[in-house]
N, C-alpha and C positions, 0 to 999 in steps of 0.2 A: 682338532683337539677333542678328546673324549671327556665327557663329564660323567662320573659314576654317581650312583644313588647315594653312596656314603658321603661323597664330597658335598652333595646338596643338603644332606641331613645336617652337616656341621655348620652351615651358614643360615640356619633358621633364625628368625627374629627372636630376641630374648623375651618379648612380651607380645601378647595378642593385640594390644593397643597400637602396635606398630604396623598392622596390616591395613591396607586401604584398597578399596575398589575404585577403579577408574571407569567412570560411566560416560560414554560419548553422548554429548548433547548438541553437537553441531560439527561442522567441518573443522577438524583439528582443535576442537573445543571439548573439554572434559569437565566433569564434576568429580571431586575427590571425596569419597565417603568412607568413614571408618567402618571396618567390618564388624567389630564388636558393638560399638555404640549406635551406628546407623546415622551419626551426625555428619554434616557436610563441612568441609573446610571452606571458609570465606575470608575475603580481605575487605576491610572497611576503608573509608576515605582517608584515613591517616596512615594506611599501609600496614596496619596490624592485622594479624590473622586471628580468627575466632572460629568457634564451632557453631553451626546453625542446625536446628532440628528440621527446619523447612528449607527446601531448595529455593534460593533467591538469585537474582542476577549477580550478586556479589560472590556467588559460589562457582561461577563459570571461569575457567582458566584456559588460556590458549596453550596448547602443547606443541613444543618445537623440539625436534630431534636433531642432534648434532651427528657428524660423521662417525664419531667414536661411540655412538649409541647412548650417549648421555641425553637426558630429557630435561628441559626447563619448562616451568609453568609460569605464565604471566597473567596478571589480572586483565580481564576483557573490559572492565569498567573504568579502572583508574590508571593514570599515568602521570608523569611529571608535567606540570602545567606549562612551563616555559619551553623545555626542550622536546616534550612529547615522548620521552623515553618511558618504556613500559616498566611497571612494578612487578618484581619477580618474587616467587616463593623461595625462601632460603632458610638454612639451618646453620648454626655455628658448629664448631668442632665438638662442643659439649652437647649438642642436640637442642639448643634453645632456638626458638623462632626469632628470625630477624625481621626488622621492619622492611616492608616491600620497597620503599624508595631508597633504601641503603644497599640493596642487593644488585650486583651487576651480573649480566648473563655470562660473562667470561670467567667469573670467579667460581671456584669449586663449591662454594656454599650453596649455589643455586643448581648444581648438577645432580640429577637423580638417575639411578639405574633401576628401571622397573623390572621386577622379577616375577614372572607368572607363577603363582602357587597352584592354581587349578586351571587347566586349559581344556576347553571343550572344542574340538574341531570336528567338523563333519565334511566329508568329501563326496561329491556327487560322482557317480560312475562316468567314465569317459566313453565315447562312442566305440573305442577299440574293445573295451571290456564288454560292452553290450553285444558286439558282433561275436566275440569269442564265446560267450555264454550261449548265443543263438546257434552257433555252429555245433557246439558240444551237445546240445539238445537234439539236433537233427541226426547226429551220428549214434545216439544212444539206442535207437530202434524202437523205443517204447513211446507211443503217442501220448501226449498229455493234454488235458483240458480241465476246465472248472477248478482253477486255483492250483494246478500242478498235480492233481490226482490222476493216477494211471487209469486209462480206459481199457476195459476188457474187450479185446477184438473178437473173441470166440463166441460171444453171446449176441450176435446180430440177427 
């Protein structure tokens, strides 16, 4: 499946407050920070979400990925006392925040699809690429040294 730039432009969020950074803070644990405000999403002991200027333990969410690439976020601090079921981050159809103890991981209200807005990827060269570059330098016939500057062979 090909995705064109035009199709990506049409699904941009309507408001800059809808953009979040996912910051890894542990193994499969993330902090969710608003891009514009810089505040963190946190869940209190009643299961309600709130924004926090400072990073606290309540700002830590376990990130779980389903086979269909949906992602769910559960509180690392709070869960149901009797059953031990995790409290999840969820939104209603209208975009209102749901109470964590009312959200089930199997319901669409807790399923999120992260979409990278800006991706920075760096790739280290493989050994094959290094060998190919080394061979091409040998066949060029011009000796190099001192940072790749050509050495004049006639002035010895």
